[in-house]
C-alpha positions as CSV (number, residue, x, y, z in Angstrom):
1,M,20.4,-18.6,9.2
2,P,18.8,-15.3,10.3
3,D,19.2,-12.2,8.3
4,Y,21.7,-9.5,9.2
5,V,20.0,-6.7,11.3
6,F,20.0,-4.2,8.4
7,E,18.5,-6.7,5.9
8,A,15.8,-7.8,8.4
9,G,14.8,-4.2,8.9
10,M,14.7,-3.6,5.1
11,K,12.3,-6.5,4.7
12,Q,10.1,-5.0,7.4
13,M,10.3,-1.6,5.6
14,K,9.2,-3.2,2.3
15,T,6.3,-4.9,4.1
16,K,5.3,-1.6,5.6
17,L,5.4,0.2,2.3
18,Q,3.2,-2.6,0.8
19,T,0.5,-1.5,3.3
20,I,-0.1,1.8,1.5
21,T,-3.6,1.2,0.2
22,V,-6.8,3.1,0.2
23,A,-8.3,0.3,2.3
24,N,-5.6,1.0,5.0
25,G,-6.5,4.7,5.2
26,Y,-4.1,6.2,2.7
27,K,-5.1,8.3,-0.3
28,N,-3.4,6.0,-2.8
29,T,-2.8,2.3,-3.4
30,V,0.8,1.3,-4.2
31,E,0.7,-1.6,-6.6
32,S,4.3,-2.6,-6.3
33,V,7.2,-2.2,-3.9
34,Q,10.5,-3.4,-5.5
35,R,14.0,-3.7,-4.2
36,Q,17.0,-3.7,-6.6
37,A,16.7,-6.6,-9.0
38,W,19.2,-8.1,-11.4
39,E,16.8,-7.9,-14.3
40,G,15.9,-4.3,-13.6
41,Q,12.8,-2.7,-12.3
42,N,9.2,-3.1,-13.6
43,L,7.4,0.1,-14.5
44,V,4.1,-1.3,-15.7
45,F,2.3,-0.3,-12.5
46,S,0.4,3.0,-12.1
47,R,1.9,3.4,-8.6
48,A,5.2,1.9,-7.6
49,I,8.1,2.4,-5.2
50,F,11.7,1.3,-5.8
51,V,13.8,0.9,-2.8
52,K,17.6,1.4,-3.0
53,E,19.9,1.5,-0.1
54,G,23.3,3.3,0.0
55,A,26.6,2.4,1.7
56,E,26.9,1.8,5.4
57,E,28.4,4.6,7.4
58,L,29.9,3.8,10.8
59,V,28.6,6.3,13.4
60,E,30.2,4.9,16.5
61,Q,31.7,1.7,18.1
62,V,30.6,0.9,21.6
63,A,32.0,-1.8,23.9
64,S,29.2,-3.8,25.6
65,G,30.8,-6.3,27.9
66,T,32.9,-8.5,25.7
67,N,31.0,-7.5,22.5
68,L,31.7,-4.6,20.2
69,L,28.5,-2.9,19.0
70,L,28.6,-1.0,15.7
71,R,26.1,1.8,15.4
72,C,25.6,2.7,11.7
73,K,23.7,4.9,9.4
74,R,22.6,4.1,5.9
75,R,20.7,6.3,3.3
76,V,17.7,4.6,1.9
77,N,16.3,6.2,-1.2
78,L,12.7,5.5,-2.4
79,A,12.0,6.3,-6.0
80,I,8.3,6.9,-6.3
81,F,6.7,6.4,-9.7
82,A,3.2,7.2,-10.9
83,R,1.5,6.7,-14.2
84,P,-1.9,8.0,-14.9
85,A,-4.6,5.4,-14.1
86,E,-8.0,5.3,-15.9
87,N,-9.9,6.8,-13.0
88,D,-7.4,9.6,-12.1
89,T,-9.1,13.0,-11.9
90,L,-6.1,14.8,-10.4
91,V,-3.4,16.6,-12.3
92,P,0.0,15.0,-12.2
93,D,1.5,17.2,-9.5
94,E,-1.5,16.5,-7.2
95,I,-1.1,12.7,-7.8
96,M,2.7,12.9,-6.9
97,N,2.2,15.1,-3.9
98,S,-0.5,12.8,-2.6
99,L,1.6,9.6,-3.2
100,C,4.7,11.1,-1.6
101,G,2.6,12.2,1.4
102,D,1.4,8.6,1.8
103,V,5.0,7.3,1.6
104,V,6.3,9.8,4.3
105,K,3.3,8.9,6.5
106,A,4.1,5.2,6.2
107,M,7.8,5.7,6.9
108,L,7.5,8.1,9.8
109,T,4.4,7.0,11.7
110,P,5.6,5.6,15.0
111,P,7.1,3.3,15.8
112,R,9.7,3.9,13.1
113,T,11.9,1.0,14.1
114,F,10.6,-1.5,11.5
115,G,10.2,-4.6,13.6
116,G,12.8,-3.3,16.2
117,Y,15.7,-3.7,13.7
118,F,16.2,0.0,13.3
119,E,16.8,2.6,16.1
120,F,15.0,5.3,14.1
121,V,14.4,6.7,10.6
122,T,14.6,10.3,9.6
123,L,13.4,12.1,6.4
124,V,16.4,13.7,4.7
125,D,15.2,15.1,1.3
126,R,12.7,14.9,-1.5
127,Q,13.6,15.7,-5.1
128,A,12.2,15.3,-8.6
129,L,13.7,12.5,-10.6
130,D,14.2,12.7,-14.4
131,A,11.4,10.8,-16.1
132,E,11.3,9.4,-19.7
133,E,11.3,12.0,-22.4
134,A,7.7,11.0,-23.4
135,K,6.7,11.9,-19.8
136,T,4.6,8.8,-19.5
137,H,5.2,8.7,-15.8
138,L,6.2,11.0,-12.9
139,A,9.1,10.2,-10.6
140,E,10.3,11.7,-7.3
141,G,12.9,10.5,-4.9
142,I,12.6,10.6,-1.1
143,G,15.7,10.0,1.0
144,F,15.6,8.6,4.5
145,D,18.5,8.0,6.9
146,V,18.2,4.7,8.8
147,F,20.1,4.2,12.0
148,Y,20.8,0.7,13.4
149,R,23.3,-1.2,15.3
150,Y,24.6,-4.7,15.4
151,R,27.3,-6.8,17.0
152,A,30.6,-6.9,15.2
153,D,31.1,-10.6,15.9
154,D,27.5,-11.5,14.8
155,P,25.7,-9.0,12.5
156,T,22.4,-10.9,13.0
157,L,22.3,-9.7,16.6
158,Q,21.8,-6.2,18.1
């Protein structure tokens, strides 16, 4: 059975974030992109992104023939983690600014529809996240609002 529209778009988003590599023209290489896992998240990588989506918010209901289309918005938060790598010559803030810049570039470079499953994606905020007391890694959060629509009678269809 096909994925619901939102889930299909999230899979495309994860795939897009996995393309953040120096070989693809970015300043950093992200070693791991993870969605919420039952066993928790793995922080062993020097550059990692954790993807966490929020609750669905109904924006509008539109009748389309005999179908009811639901247009929705959902916040997607990306937690960006960086640990120093052996070859890092930049100070921690420079590393994090560069990494966050790569993430924003990947998320907002047109088309921002992630396989056509999302109508559009907007940057909402960026904030520092609390890291471990030992400060062995840096963490920042970037929030995006994702707009999408699906049929009420079949959430796999737009």
